[in-house]
C-alpha positions in Angstrom: -8.3 35.8 -64.0 -7.2 33.3 -61.6 -6.0 34.9 -57.8 -2.9 32.9 -56.8 -4.3 33.3 -53.4 -6.9 30.8 -53.5 -5.8 26.9 -53.4 -9.2 25.5 -55.7 -10.8 28.3 -57.7 -13.4 25.5 -58.5 -14.7 25.5 -55.0 -14.1 28.7 -54.7 -16.5 29.8 -57.4 -19.2 26.7 -56.7 -19.2 28.8 -53.1 -19.3 32.5 -54.2 -22.6 31.1 -56.3 -24.2 29.7 -53.5 -24.2 33.2 -51.6 -20.9 32.5 -49.3 -19.0 36.1 -49.0 -15.5 36.3 -50.7 -13.8 35.8 -47.1 -15.6 32.7 -45.9 -15.5 31.4 -49.7 -11.8 32.1 -49.8 -10.9 30.4 -45.9 -12.9 27.3 -47.3 -11.1 26.3 -50.6 -8.1 27.1 -49.0 -8.9 24.7 -45.8 -7.2 21.3 -47.2 -9.4 18.6 -47.3 -12.4 21.2 -47.2 -15.1 19.5 -47.7 -14.4 15.9 -47.1 -14.8 15.8 -43.6 -17.7 16.4 -41.2 -20.6 17.7 -42.7 -23.2 15.9 -40.1 -25.3 19.1 -40.4 -28.4 20.1 -42.9 -28.9 22.0 -45.1 -30.0 25.9 -43.8 -33.4 24.9 -46.7 -34.0 22.1 -44.2 -34.0 24.1 -40.9 -37.2 26.0 -39.2 -37.7 29.7 -39.6 -37.4 29.4 -35.6 -33.9 27.1 -35.9 -32.6 30.1 -38.9 -33.7 32.7 -36.0 -31.9 31.0 -33.3 -28.8 30.2 -35.0 -28.9 34.0 -36.9 -28.8 35.5 -33.5 -26.1 32.9 -32.1 -23.7 34.8 -34.4 -24.8 38.5 -33.8 -26.7 39.4 -37.3 -28.7 42.4 -36.8 -31.6 43.0 -38.1 -33.2 39.3 -37.8 -36.7 40.1 -36.7 -37.2 41.2 -39.8 -36.1 38.5 -42.3 -38.3 36.2 -43.9 -36.7 32.3 -44.0 -34.8 32.9 -47.6 -32.9 36.2 -46.0 -32.0 34.4 -42.9 -30.4 31.6 -45.1 -28.5 34.7 -47.2 -27.7 36.7 -44.3 -26.5 33.4 -42.1 -24.2 32.5 -45.6 -22.4 35.5 -45.8 -21.7 35.6 -42.4 
């Protein structure tokens, strides 16, 4: 059942499938022109583990020292 609060349902579902949280997916899907501007950063998969760790530290993700690269990516996307 579609959620009337989500403006771009297809984008919301695509973001959820990529591992984004419900809240973050909704914010992005409800932003006008989302995905049409910006986007200069390389995808997390292209970052080194050291870069991912630094970003996780930046945003305050706990338990990051025990995470592998895939887990760091998932944590960053759901934050």
